[in-house]
Chimera marker file (.cmm) of the C-alpha trace (Angstrom):
<marker_set name="trace">
<marker id="1" x="-19.067" y="49.467" z="-21.360" r="1" g="1" b="0" radius="0.5"/>
<marker id="2" x="-17.016" y="48.528" z="-17.980" r="1" g="1" b="0" radius="0.5"/>
<marker id="3" x="-14.216" y="49.557" z="-19.751" r="1" g="1" b="0" radius="0.5"/>
<marker id="4" x="-15.375" y="52.500" z="-21.385" r="1" g="1" b="0" radius="0.5"/>
<marker id="5" x="-14.464" y="56.023" z="-19.435" r="1" g="1" b="0" radius="0.5"/>
<marker id="6" x="-16.965" y="58.463" z="-18.910" r="1" g="1" b="0" radius="0.5"/>
<marker id="7" x="-16.068" y="61.099" z="-22.235" r="1" g="1" b="0" radius="0.5"/>
<marker id="8" x="-16.036" y="58.212" z="-24.505" r="1" g="1" b="0" radius="0.5"/>
<marker id="9" x="-19.356" y="56.324" z="-23.365" r="1" g="1" b="0" radius="0.5"/>
<marker id="10" x="-21.028" y="60.435" z="-24.006" r="1" g="1" b="0" radius="0.5"/>
<marker id="11" x="-19.387" y="60.785" z="-27.365" r="1" g="1" b="0" radius="0.5"/>
<marker id="12" x="-20.088" y="57.414" z="-28.373" r="1" g="1" b="0" radius="0.5"/>
<marker id="13" x="-24.178" y="57.826" z="-27.048" r="1" g="1" b="0" radius="0.5"/>
<marker id="14" x="-23.410" y="61.374" z="-29.187" r="1" g="1" b="0" radius="0.5"/>
<marker id="15" x="-22.247" y="59.983" z="-32.184" r="1" g="1" b="0" radius="0.5"/>
<marker id="16" x="-25.351" y="56.929" z="-32.129" r="1" g="1" b="0" radius="0.5"/>
<marker id="17" x="-27.875" y="60.143" z="-31.644" r="1" g="1" b="0" radius="0.5"/>
<marker id="18" x="-26.711" y="61.967" z="-34.421" r="1" g="1" b="0" radius="0.5"/>
<marker id="19" x="-26.231" y="59.216" z="-36.679" r="1" g="1" b="0" radius="0.5"/>
<marker id="20" x="-29.496" y="57.331" z="-36.076" r="1" g="1" b="0" radius="0.5"/>
<marker id="21" x="-31.651" y="60.787" z="-35.972" r="1" g="1" b="0" radius="0.5"/>
<marker id="22" x="-29.781" y="61.266" z="-39.740" r="1" g="1" b="0" radius="0.5"/>
<marker id="23" x="-30.800" y="58.178" z="-40.999" r="1" g="1" b="0" radius="0.5"/>
<marker id="24" x="-34.036" y="58.003" z="-39.714" r="1" g="1" b="0" radius="0.5"/>
<marker id="25" x="-34.441" y="61.709" z="-41.847" r="1" g="1" b="0" radius="0.5"/>
<marker id="26" x="-32.865" y="60.074" z="-44.840" r="1" g="1" b="0" radius="0.5"/>
<marker id="27" x="-35.007" y="56.838" z="-44.556" r="1" g="1" b="0" radius="0.5"/>
<marker id="28" x="-38.009" y="58.798" z="-44.003" r="1" g="1" b="0" radius="0.5"/>
<marker id="29" x="-37.495" y="61.544" z="-46.975" r="1" g="1" b="0" radius="0.5"/>
<marker id="30" x="-36.129" y="59.062" z="-49.854" r="1" g="1" b="0" radius="0.5"/>
<marker id="31" x="-37.184" y="55.691" z="-49.408" r="1" g="1" b="0" radius="0.5"/>
<marker id="32" x="-40.224" y="55.885" z="-48.093" r="1" g="1" b="0" radius="0.5"/>
<marker id="33" x="-40.906" y="59.394" z="-50.074" r="1" g="1" b="0" radius="0.5"/>
<marker id="34" x="-42.445" y="61.030" z="-47.089" r="1" g="1" b="0" radius="0.5"/>
<marker id="35" x="-41.740" y="64.586" z="-48.530" r="1" g="1" b="0" radius="0.5"/>
<marker id="36" x="-44.176" y="63.664" z="-51.659" r="1" g="1" b="0" radius="0.5"/>
<marker id="37" x="-46.893" y="61.952" z="-49.589" r="1" g="1" b="0" radius="0.5"/>
<marker id="38" x="-47.457" y="63.907" z="-47.067" r="1" g="1" b="0" radius="0.5"/>
<marker id="39" x="-48.261" y="61.139" z="-44.104" r="1" g="1" b="0" radius="0.5"/>
<marker id="40" x="-48.311" y="57.063" z="-44.067" r="1" g="1" b="0" radius="0.5"/>
<marker id="41" x="-50.438" y="55.652" z="-41.403" r="1" g="1" b="0" radius="0.5"/>
<marker id="42" x="-48.648" y="53.068" z="-39.701" r="1" g="1" b="0" radius="0.5"/>
<marker id="43" x="-50.764" y="52.145" z="-36.863" r="1" g="1" b="0" radius="0.5"/>
<marker id="44" x="-54.294" y="53.687" z="-35.924" r="1" g="1" b="0" radius="0.5"/>
<marker id="45" x="-52.452" y="55.885" z="-33.371" r="1" g="1" b="0" radius="0.5"/>
<marker id="46" x="-49.112" y="56.301" z="-35.109" r="1" g="1" b="0" radius="0.5"/>
<marker id="47" x="-48.261" y="58.225" z="-38.644" r="1" g="1" b="0" radius="0.5"/>
<marker id="48" x="-45.055" y="59.205" z="-40.550" r="1" g="1" b="0" radius="0.5"/>
<marker id="49" x="-45.826" y="62.478" z="-41.595" r="1" g="1" b="0" radius="0.5"/>
<marker id="50" x="-43.371" y="65.429" z="-43.314" r="1" g="1" b="0" radius="0.5"/>
<marker id="51" x="-43.455" y="68.622" z="-41.192" r="1" g="1" b="0" radius="0.5"/>
<marker id="52" x="-40.961" y="71.457" z="-41.769" r="1" g="1" b="0" radius="0.5"/>
<marker id="53" x="-40.236" y="73.071" z="-38.187" r="1" g="1" b="0" radius="0.5"/>
<marker id="54" x="-38.729" y="76.234" z="-38.688" r="1" g="1" b="0" radius="0.5"/>
<marker id="55" x="-38.653" y="77.009" z="-35.061" r="1" g="1" b="0" radius="0.5"/>
<marker id="56" x="-37.131" y="75.126" z="-31.919" r="1" g="1" b="0" radius="0.5"/>
<marker id="57" x="-39.039" y="73.029" z="-29.583" r="1" g="1" b="0" radius="0.5"/>
<marker id="58" x="-43.088" y="73.106" z="-30.193" r="1" g="1" b="0" radius="0.5"/>
<marker id="59" x="-42.311" y="75.572" z="-33.146" r="1" g="1" b="0" radius="0.5"/>
<marker id="60" x="-41.412" y="77.947" z="-30.364" r="1" g="1" b="0" radius="0.5"/>
<marker id="61" x="-39.291" y="80.482" z="-31.500" r="1" g="1" b="0" radius="0.5"/>
<marker id="62" x="-40.039" y="80.407" z="-34.840" r="1" g="1" b="0" radius="0.5"/>
<marker id="63" x="-37.379" y="81.841" z="-37.566" r="1" g="1" b="0" radius="0.5"/>
<marker id="64" x="-38.862" y="84.198" z="-40.442" r="1" g="1" b="0" radius="0.5"/>
<marker id="65" x="-36.478" y="84.453" z="-42.755" r="1" g="1" b="0" radius="0.5"/>
<marker id="66" x="-32.227" y="84.102" z="-42.763" r="1" g="1" b="0" radius="0.5"/>
<marker id="67" x="-31.496" y="86.246" z="-40.069" r="1" g="1" b="0" radius="0.5"/>
<marker id="68" x="-33.982" y="84.044" z="-37.616" r="1" g="1" b="0" radius="0.5"/>
<marker id="69" x="-32.772" y="80.985" z="-39.029" r="1" g="1" b="0" radius="0.5"/>
<marker id="70" x="-28.822" y="81.955" z="-38.339" r="1" g="1" b="0" radius="0.5"/>
<marker id="71" x="-29.825" y="83.541" z="-34.528" r="1" g="1" b="0" radius="0.5"/>
<marker id="72" x="-31.198" y="80.093" z="-34.132" r="1" g="1" b="0" radius="0.5"/>
<marker id="73" x="-28.171" y="77.976" z="-34.938" r="1" g="1" b="0" radius="0.5"/>
<marker id="74" x="-26.429" y="80.450" z="-33.237" r="1" g="1" b="0" radius="0.5"/>
<marker id="75" x="-28.540" y="80.062" z="-30.091" r="1" g="1" b="0" radius="0.5"/>
<marker id="76" x="-28.672" y="76.333" z="-30.561" r="1" g="1" b="0" radius="0.5"/>
<marker id="77" x="-25.459" y="75.916" z="-31.444" r="1" g="1" b="0" radius="0.5"/>
<marker id="78" x="-24.037" y="77.576" z="-27.637" r="1" g="1" b="0" radius="0.5"/>
<marker id="79" x="-26.480" y="75.591" z="-25.918" r="1" g="1" b="0" radius="0.5"/>
<marker id="80" x="-24.873" y="72.433" z="-27.654" r="1" g="1" b="0" radius="0.5"/>
<marker id="81" x="-21.732" y="73.533" z="-27.240" r="1" g="1" b="0" radius="0.5"/>
<marker id="82" x="-22.332" y="73.797" z="-23.203" r="1" g="1" b="0" radius="0.5"/>
<marker id="83" x="-23.719" y="70.630" z="-23.227" r="1" g="1" b="0" radius="0.5"/>
<marker id="84" x="-20.714" y="69.489" z="-24.810" r="1" g="1" b="0" radius="0.5"/>
<marker id="85" x="-18.310" y="71.318" z="-21.957" r="1" g="1" b="0" radius="0.5"/>
<marker id="86" x="-20.551" y="69.759" z="-19.267" r="1" g="1" b="0" radius="0.5"/>
<marker id="87" x="-20.235" y="66.267" z="-20.845" r="1" g="1" b="0" radius="0.5"/>
<marker id="88" x="-16.222" y="66.507" z="-21.188" r="1" g="1" b="0" radius="0.5"/>
<marker id="89" x="-16.200" y="67.594" z="-17.306" r="1" g="1" b="0" radius="0.5"/>
<marker id="90" x="-18.387" y="64.816" z="-16.232" r="1" g="1" b="0" radius="0.5"/>
<marker id="91" x="-17.306" y="62.077" z="-14.591" r="1" g="1" b="0" radius="0.5"/>
<marker id="92" x="-20.094" y="60.005" z="-13.890" r="1" g="1" b="0" radius="0.5"/>
<marker id="93" x="-20.991" y="57.529" z="-17.240" r="1" g="1" b="0" radius="0.5"/>
<marker id="94" x="-24.323" y="57.696" z="-16.649" r="1" g="1" b="0" radius="0.5"/>
<marker id="95" x="-24.881" y="61.486" z="-16.966" r="1" g="1" b="0" radius="0.5"/>
<marker id="96" x="-22.162" y="61.722" z="-19.598" r="1" g="1" b="0" radius="0.5"/>
<marker id="97" x="-24.430" y="58.881" z="-21.655" r="1" g="1" b="0" radius="0.5"/>
<marker id="98" x="-27.466" y="61.405" z="-21.157" r="1" g="1" b="0" radius="0.5"/>
<marker id="99" x="-25.552" y="64.512" z="-22.027" r="1" g="1" b="0" radius="0.5"/>
<marker id="100" x="-24.198" y="62.854" z="-25.086" r="1" g="1" b="0" radius="0.5"/>
<marker id="101" x="-27.657" y="61.459" z="-26.055" r="1" g="1" b="0" radius="0.5"/>
<marker id="102" x="-28.660" y="65.436" z="-25.510" r="1" g="1" b="0" radius="0.5"/>
<marker id="103" x="-26.194" y="66.246" z="-27.509" r="1" g="1" b="0" radius="0.5"/>
<marker id="104" x="-26.279" y="64.299" z="-30.474" r="1" g="1" b="0" radius="0.5"/>
<marker id="105" x="-29.901" y="65.270" z="-31.081" r="1" g="1" b="0" radius="0.5"/>
<marker id="106" x="-29.250" y="68.837" z="-30.733" r="1" g="1" b="0" radius="0.5"/>
<marker id="107" x="-26.484" y="68.253" z="-33.359" r="1" g="1" b="0" radius="0.5"/>
<marker id="108" x="-29.173" y="66.791" z="-35.265" r="1" g="1" b="0" radius="0.5"/>
<marker id="109" x="-31.783" y="69.101" z="-35.362" r="1" g="1" b="0" radius="0.5"/>
<marker id="110" x="-28.591" y="72.217" z="-35.973" r="1" g="1" b="0" radius="0.5"/>
<marker id="111" x="-27.558" y="69.730" z="-39.386" r="1" g="1" b="0" radius="0.5"/>
<marker id="112" x="-31.076" y="69.767" z="-40.399" r="1" g="1" b="0" radius="0.5"/>
<marker id="113" x="-31.123" y="73.869" z="-40.027" r="1" g="1" b="0" radius="0.5"/>
<marker id="114" x="-27.698" y="74.390" z="-41.621" r="1" g="1" b="0" radius="0.5"/>
<marker id="115" x="-28.721" y="72.207" z="-44.474" r="1" g="1" b="0" radius="0.5"/>
<marker id="116" x="-32.141" y="73.099" z="-45.139" r="1" g="1" b="0" radius="0.5"/>
<marker id="117" x="-33.482" y="75.997" z="-43.390" r="1" g="1" b="0" radius="0.5"/>
<marker id="118" x="-35.581" y="74.177" z="-40.993" r="1" g="1" b="0" radius="0.5"/>
<marker id="119" x="-35.597" y="70.658" z="-38.855" r="1" g="1" b="0" radius="0.5"/>
<marker id="120" x="-37.529" y="67.755" z="-40.320" r="1" g="1" b="0" radius="0.5"/>
<marker id="121" x="-39.974" y="66.281" z="-38.475" r="1" g="1" b="0" radius="0.5"/>
<marker id="122" x="-41.759" y="63.033" z="-38.761" r="1" g="1" b="0" radius="0.5"/>
<marker id="123" x="-42.569" y="61.055" z="-35.672" r="1" g="1" b="0" radius="0.5"/>
<marker id="124" x="-46.797" y="61.876" z="-35.400" r="1" g="1" b="0" radius="0.5"/>
<marker id="125" x="-48.485" y="60.188" z="-31.795" r="1" g="1" b="0" radius="0.5"/>
<marker id="126" x="-52.174" y="60.630" z="-31.788" r="1" g="1" b="0" radius="0.5"/>
<marker id="127" x="-55.334" y="59.301" z="-30.340" r="1" g="1" b="0" radius="0.5"/>
<marker id="128" x="-58.156" y="60.485" z="-32.817" r="1" g="1" b="0" radius="0.5"/>
<marker id="129" x="-57.674" y="64.106" z="-33.262" r="1" g="1" b="0" radius="0.5"/>
<marker id="130" x="-55.671" y="64.729" z="-29.874" r="1" g="1" b="0" radius="0.5"/>
<marker id="131" x="-51.788" y="64.724" z="-30.286" r="1" g="1" b="0" radius="0.5"/>
<marker id="132" x="-50.100" y="64.864" z="-26.525" r="1" g="1" b="0" radius="0.5"/>
<marker id="133" x="-47.204" y="65.908" z="-28.712" r="1" g="1" b="0" radius="0.5"/>
<marker id="134" x="-46.484" y="67.959" z="-31.492" r="1" g="1" b="0" radius="0.5"/>
<marker id="135" x="-44.740" y="66.130" z="-34.592" r="1" g="1" b="0" radius="0.5"/>
<marker id="136" x="-41.205" y="65.372" z="-33.812" r="1" g="1" b="0" radius="0.5"/>
<marker id="137" x="-37.646" y="63.691" z="-34.492" r="1" g="1" b="0" radius="0.5"/>
<marker id="138" x="-35.450" y="60.850" z="-33.493" r="1" g="1" b="0" radius="0.5"/>
<marker id="139" x="-33.146" y="64.085" z="-32.230" r="1" g="1" b="0" radius="0.5"/>
<marker id="140" x="-35.814" y="65.139" z="-30.025" r="1" g="1" b="0" radius="0.5"/>
<marker id="141" x="-36.485" y="61.770" z="-28.302" r="1" g="1" b="0" radius="0.5"/>
<marker id="142" x="-32.516" y="61.575" z="-27.457" r="1" g="1" b="0" radius="0.5"/>
<marker id="143" x="-33.059" y="65.149" z="-26.191" r="1" g="1" b="0" radius="0.5"/>
<marker id="144" x="-35.764" y="64.195" z="-23.874" r="1" g="1" b="0" radius="0.5"/>
<marker id="145" x="-34.180" y="60.530" z="-22.961" r="1" g="1" b="0" radius="0.5"/>
<marker id="146" x="-31.151" y="62.276" z="-22.051" r="1" g="1" b="0" radius="0.5"/>
<marker id="147" x="-33.037" y="65.041" z="-20.012" r="1" g="1" b="0" radius="0.5"/>
<marker id="148" x="-35.277" y="62.423" z="-18.342" r="1" g="1" b="0" radius="0.5"/>
<marker id="149" x="-32.256" y="60.572" z="-17.425" r="1" g="1" b="0" radius="0.5"/>
<marker id="150" x="-30.428" y="63.441" z="-15.814" r="1" g="1" b="0" radius="0.5"/>
<marker id="151" x="-33.635" y="64.382" z="-13.958" r="1" g="1" b="0" radius="0.5"/>
<marker id="152" x="-34.245" y="61.143" z="-12.407" r="1" g="1" b="0" radius="0.5"/>
<marker id="153" x="-30.668" y="60.597" z="-11.205" r="1" g="1" b="0" radius="0.5"/>
<marker id="154" x="-30.643" y="64.744" z="-9.994" r="1" g="1" b="0" radius="0.5"/>
<marker id="155" x="-33.623" y="63.292" z="-7.792" r="1" g="1" b="0" radius="0.5"/>
<marker id="156" x="-32.738" y="59.457" z="-7.122" r="1" g="1" b="0" radius="0.5"/>
<marker id="157" x="-29.522" y="58.617" z="-7.439" r="1" g="1" b="0" radius="0.5"/>
<marker id="158" x="-27.719" y="61.732" z="-5.702" r="1" g="1" b="0" radius="0.5"/>
<marker id="159" x="-30.515" y="62.129" z="-2.853" r="1" g="1" b="0" radius="0.5"/>
<marker id="160" x="-30.139" y="58.348" z="-2.278" r="1" g="1" b="0" radius="0.5"/>
<marker id="161" x="-26.559" y="58.913" z="-1.867" r="1" g="1" b="0" radius="0.5"/>
<marker id="162" x="-27.193" y="61.929" z="0.705" r="1" g="1" b="0" radius="0.5"/>
<marker id="163" x="-29.394" y="60.344" z="2.718" r="1" g="1" b="0" radius="0.5"/>
<marker id="164" x="-26.777" y="57.598" z="2.908" r="1" g="1" b="0" radius="0.5"/>
<marker id="165" x="-23.991" y="60.001" z="3.987" r="1" g="1" b="0" radius="0.5"/>
<marker id="166" x="-26.032" y="61.548" z="6.851" r="1" g="1" b="0" radius="0.5"/>
<link id1="1" id2="2" r="1" g="1" b="0" radius="0.2"/>
<link id1="2" id2="3" r="1" g="1" b="0" radius="0.2"/>
<link id1="3" id2="4" r="1" g="1" b="0" radius="0.2"/>
<link id1="4" id2="5" r="1" g="1" b="0" radius="0.2"/>
<link id1="5" id2="6" r="1" g="1" b="0" radius="0.2"/>
<link id1="6" id2="7" r="1" g="1" b="0" radius="0.2"/>
<link id1="7" id2="8" r="1" g="1" b="0" radius="0.2"/>
<link id1="8" id2="9" r="1" g="1" b="0" radius="0.2"/>
<link id1="9" id2="10" r="1" g="1" b="0" radius="0.2"/>
<link id1="10" id2="11" r="1" g="1" b="0" radius="0.2"/>
<link id1="11" id2="12" r="1" g="1" b="0" radius="0.2"/>
<link id1="12" id2="13" r="1" g="1" b="0" radius="0.2"/>
<link id1="13" id2="14" r="1" g="1" b="0" radius="0.2"/>
<link id1="14" id2="15" r="1" g="1" b="0" radius="0.2"/>
<link id1="15" id2="16" r="1" g="1" b="0" radius="0.2"/>
<link id1="16" id2="17" r="1" g="1" b="0" radius="0.2"/>
<link id1="17" id2="18" r="1" g="1" b="0" radius="0.2"/>
<link id1="18" id2="19" r="1" g="1" b="0" radius="0.2"/>
<link id1="19" id2="20" r="1" g="1" b="0" radius="0.2"/>
<link id1="20" id2="21" r="1" g="1" b="0" radius="0.2"/>
<link id1="21" id2="22" r="1" g="1" b="0" radius="0.2"/>
<link id1="22" id2="23" r="1" g="1" b="0" radius="0.2"/>
<link id1="23" id2="24" r="1" g="1" b="0" radius="0.2"/>
<link id1="24" id2="25" r="1" g="1" b="0" radius="0.2"/>
<link id1="25" id2="26" r="1" g="1" b="0" radius="0.2"/>
<link id1="26" id2="27" r="1" g="1" b="0" radius="0.2"/>
<link id1="27" id2="28" r="1" g="1" b="0" radius="0.2"/>
<link id1="28" id2="29" r="1" g="1" b="0" radius="0.2"/>
<link id1="29" id2="30" r="1" g="1" b="0" radius="0.2"/>
<link id1="30" id2="31" r="1" g="1" b="0" radius="0.2"/>
<link id1="31" id2="32" r="1" g="1" b="0" radius="0.2"/>
<link id1="32" id2="33" r="1" g="1" b="0" radius="0.2"/>
<link id1="33" id2="34" r="1" g="1" b="0" radius="0.2"/>
<link id1="34" id2="35" r="1" g="1" b="0" radius="0.2"/>
<link id1="35" id2="36" r="1" g="1" b="0" radius="0.2"/>
<link id1="36" id2="37" r="1" g="1" b="0" radius="0.2"/>
<link id1="37" id2="38" r="1" g="1" b="0" radius="0.2"/>
<link id1="38" id2="39" r="1" g="1" b="0" radius="0.2"/>
<link id1="39" id2="40" r="1" g="1" b="0" radius="0.2"/>
<link id1="40" id2="41" r="1" g="1" b="0" radius="0.2"/>
<link id1="41" id2="42" r="1" g="1" b="0" radius="0.2"/>
<link id1="42" id2="43" r="1" g="1" b="0" radius="0.2"/>
<link id1="43" id2="44" r="1" g="1" b="0" radius="0.2"/>
<link id1="44" id2="45" r="1" g="1" b="0" radius="0.2"/>
<link id1="45" id2="46" r="1" g="1" b="0" radius="0.2"/>
<link id1="46" id2="47" r="1" g="1" b="0" radius="0.2"/>
<link id1="47" id2="48" r="1" g="1" b="0" radius="0.2"/>
<link id1="48" id2="49" r="1" g="1" b="0" radius="0.2"/>
<link id1="49" id2="50" r="1" g="1" b="0" radius="0.2"/>
<link id1="50" id2="51" r="1" g="1" b="0" radius="0.2"/>
<link id1="51" id2="52" r="1" g="1" b="0" radius="0.2"/>
<link id1="52" id2="53" r="1" g="1" b="0" radius="0.2"/>
<link id1="53" id2="54" r="1" g="1" b="0" radius="0.2"/>
<link id1="54" id2="55" r="1" g="1" b="0" radius="0.2"/>
<link id1="55" id2="56" r="1" g="1" b="0" radius="0.2"/>
<link id1="56" id2="57" r="1" g="1" b="0" radius="0.2"/>
<link id1="57" id2="58" r="1" g="1" b="0" radius="0.2"/>
<link id1="58" id2="59" r="1" g="1" b="0" radius="0.2"/>
<link id1="59" id2="60" r="1" g="1" b="0" radius="0.2"/>
<link id1="60" id2="61" r="1" g="1" b="0" radius="0.2"/>
<link id1="61" id2="62" r="1" g="1" b="0" radius="0.2"/>
<link id1="62" id2="63" r="1" g="1" b="0" radius="0.2"/>
<link id1="63" id2="64" r="1" g="1" b="0" radius="0.2"/>
<link id1="64" id2="65" r="1" g="1" b="0" radius="0.2"/>
<link id1="65" id2="66" r="1" g="1" b="0" radius="0.2"/>
<link id1="66" id2="67" r="1" g="1" b="0" radius="0.2"/>
<link id1="67" id2="68" r="1" g="1" b="0" radius="0.2"/>
<link id1="68" id2="69" r="1" g="1" b="0" radius="0.2"/>
<link id1="69" id2="70" r="1" g="1" b="0" radius="0.2"/>
<link id1="70" id2="71" r="1" g="1" b="0" radius="0.2"/>
<link id1="71" id2="72" r="1" g="1" b="0" radius="0.2"/>
<link id1="72" id2="73" r="1" g="1" b="0" radius="0.2"/>
<link id1="73" id2="74" r="1" g="1" b="0" radius="0.2"/>
<link id1="74" id2="75" r="1" g="1" b="0" radius="0.2"/>
<link id1="75" id2="76" r="1" g="1" b="0" radius="0.2"/>
<link id1="76" id2="77" r="1" g="1" b="0" radius="0.2"/>
<link id1="77" id2="78" r="1" g="1" b="0" radius="0.2"/>
<link id1="78" id2="79" r="1" g="1" b="0" radius="0.2"/>
<link id1="79" id2="80" r="1" g="1" b="0" radius="0.2"/>
<link id1="80" id2="81" r="1" g="1" b="0" radius="0.2"/>
<link id1="81" id2="82" r="1" g="1" b="0" radius="0.2"/>
<link id1="82" id2="83" r="1" g="1" b="0" radius="0.2"/>
<link id1="83" id2="84" r="1" g="1" b="0" radius="0.2"/>
<link id1="84" id2="85" r="1" g="1" b="0" radius="0.2"/>
<link id1="85" id2="86" r="1" g="1" b="0" radius="0.2"/>
<link id1="86" id2="87" r="1" g="1" b="0" radius="0.2"/>
<link id1="87" id2="88" r="1" g="1" b="0" radius="0.2"/>
<link id1="88" id2="89" r="1" g="1" b="0" radius="0.2"/>
<link id1="89" id2="90" r="1" g="1" b="0" radius="0.2"/>
<link id1="90" id2="91" r="1" g="1" b="0" radius="0.2"/>
<link id1="91" id2="92" r="1" g="1" b="0" radius="0.2"/>
<link id1="92" id2="93" r="1" g="1" b="0" radius="0.2"/>
<link id1="93" id2="94" r="1" g="1" b="0" radius="0.2"/>
<link id1="94" id2="95" r="1" g="1" b="0" radius="0.2"/>
<link id1="95" id2="96" r="1" g="1" b="0" radius="0.2"/>
<link id1="96" id2="97" r="1" g="1" b="0" radius="0.2"/>
<link id1="97" id2="98" r="1" g="1" b="0" radius="0.2"/>
<link id1="98" id2="99" r="1" g="1" b="0" radius="0.2"/>
<link id1="99" id2="100" r="1" g="1" b="0" radius="0.2"/>
<link id1="100" id2="101" r="1" g="1" b="0" radius="0.2"/>
<link id1="101" id2="102" r="1" g="1" b="0" radius="0.2"/>
<link id1="102" id2="103" r="1" g="1" b="0" radius="0.2"/>
<link id1="103" id2="104" r="1" g="1" b="0" radius="0.2"/>
<link id1="104" id2="105" r="1" g="1" b="0" radius="0.2"/>
<link id1="105" id2="106" r="1" g="1" b="0" radius="0.2"/>
<link id1="106" id2="107" r="1" g="1" b="0" radius="0.2"/>
<link id1="107" id2="108" r="1" g="1" b="0" radius="0.2"/>
<link id1="108" id2="109" r="1" g="1" b="0" radius="0.2"/>
<link id1="109" id2="110" r="1" g="1" b="0" radius="0.2"/>
<link id1="110" id2="111" r="1" g="1" b="0" radius="0.2"/>
<link id1="111" id2="112" r="1" g="1" b="0" radius="0.2"/>
<link id1="112" id2="113" r="1" g="1" b="0" radius="0.2"/>
<link id1="113" id2="114" r="1" g="1" b="0" radius="0.2"/>
<link id1="114" id2="115" r="1" g="1" b="0" radius="0.2"/>
<link id1="115" id2="116" r="1" g="1" b="0" radius="0.2"/>
<link id1="116" id2="117" r="1" g="1" b="0" radius="0.2"/>
<link id1="117" id2="118" r="1" g="1" b="0" radius="0.2"/>
<link id1="118" id2="119" r="1" g="1" b="0" radius="0.2"/>
<link id1="119" id2="120" r="1" g="1" b="0" radius="0.2"/>
<link id1="120" id2="121" r="1" g="1" b="0" radius="0.2"/>
<link id1="121" id2="122" r="1" g="1" b="0" radius="0.2"/>
<link id1="122" id2="123" r="1" g="1" b="0" radius="0.2"/>
<link id1="123" id2="124" r="1" g="1" b="0" radius="0.2"/>
<link id1="124" id2="125" r="1" g="1" b="0" radius="0.2"/>
<link id1="125" id2="126" r="1" g="1" b="0" radius="0.2"/>
<link id1="126" id2="127" r="1" g="1" b="0" radius="0.2"/>
<link id1="127" id2="128" r="1" g="1" b="0" radius="0.2"/>
<link id1="128" id2="129" r="1" g="1" b="0" radius="0.2"/>
<link id1="129" id2="130" r="1" g="1" b="0" radius="0.2"/>
<link id1="130" id2="131" r="1" g="1" b="0" radius="0.2"/>
<link id1="131" id2="132" r="1" g="1" b="0" radius="0.2"/>
<link id1="132" id2="133" r="1" g="1" b="0" radius="0.2"/>
<link id1="133" id2="134" r="1" g="1" b="0" radius="0.2"/>
<link id1="134" id2="135" r="1" g="1" b="0" radius="0.2"/>
<link id1="135" id2="136" r="1" g="1" b="0" radius="0.2"/>
<link id1="136" id2="137" r="1" g="1" b="0" radius="0.2"/>
<link id1="137" id2="138" r="1" g="1" b="0" radius="0.2"/>
<link id1="138" id2="139" r="1" g="1" b="0" radius="0.2"/>
<link id1="139" id2="140" r="1" g="1" b="0" radius="0.2"/>
<link id1="140" id2="141" r="1" g="1" b="0" radius="0.2"/>
<link id1="141" id2="142" r="1" g="1" b="0" radius="0.2"/>
<link id1="142" id2="143" r="1" g="1" b="0" radius="0.2"/>
<link id1="143" id2="144" r="1" g="1" b="0" radius="0.2"/>
<link id1="144" id2="145" r="1" g="1" b="0" radius="0.2"/>
<link id1="145" id2="146" r="1" g="1" b="0" radius="0.2"/>
<link id1="146" id2="147" r="1" g="1" b="0" radius="0.2"/>
<link id1="147" id2="148" r="1" g="1" b="0" radius="0.2"/>
<link id1="148" id2="149" r="1" g="1" b="0" radius="0.2"/>
<link id1="149" id2="150" r="1" g="1" b="0" radius="0.2"/>
<link id1="150" id2="151" r="1" g="1" b="0" radius="0.2"/>
<link id1="151" id2="152" r="1" g="1" b="0" radius="0.2"/>
<link id1="152" id2="153" r="1" g="1" b="0" radius="0.2"/>
<link id1="153" id2="154" r="1" g="1" b="0" radius="0.2"/>
<link id1="154" id2="155" r="1" g="1" b="0" radius="0.2"/>
<link id1="155" id2="156" r="1" g="1" b="0" radius="0.2"/>
<link id1="156" id2="157" r="1" g="1" b="0" radius="0.2"/>
<link id1="157" id2="158" r="1" g="1" b="0" radius="0.2"/>
<link id1="158" id2="159" r="1" g="1" b="0" radius="0.2"/>
<link id1="159" id2="160" r="1" g="1" b="0" radius="0.2"/>
<link id1="160" id2="161" r="1" g="1" b="0" radius="0.2"/>
<link id1="161" id2="162" r="1" g="1" b="0" radius="0.2"/>
<link id1="162" id2="163" r="1" g="1" b="0" radius="0.2"/>
<link id1="163" id2="164" r="1" g="1" b="0" radius="0.2"/>
<link id1="164" id2="165" r="1" g="1" b="0" radius="0.2"/>
<link id1="165" id2="166" r="1" g="1" b="0" radius="0.2"/>
</marker_set>
């Protein structure tokens, strides 16, 4: 990616995150029939499990009724817009890619909420009855990876540059 500027790299990451998310949700809903089946055990510690999430992260701010749904769409849309502006203004390619992952993941979940009224979650990592994460989706993975990249760069890269300059 040496010839691609930060904006383009971020937009490519956003499109990839959105595309992978929507494709994965389509695959589990239709060819795998997860919606009708409910659960498919893949590994002893990993299931595909159909879940309709009417809230945001960890079902926080559950949207009760149409007003709640549209308020969540507006709130998450405003956050996605802010991330998009941040991406557009950021000259650092790694940061722009991280922001693109966050933006693409957010758009994937917003797309679900607009079309269905809920977000489709289907990834279930568990150890017996213990679930370190609630059921999540590929959009959530993209958002989490983007946040981890931003945090790591904020703590490690910029701190290292400041120490070198001192």
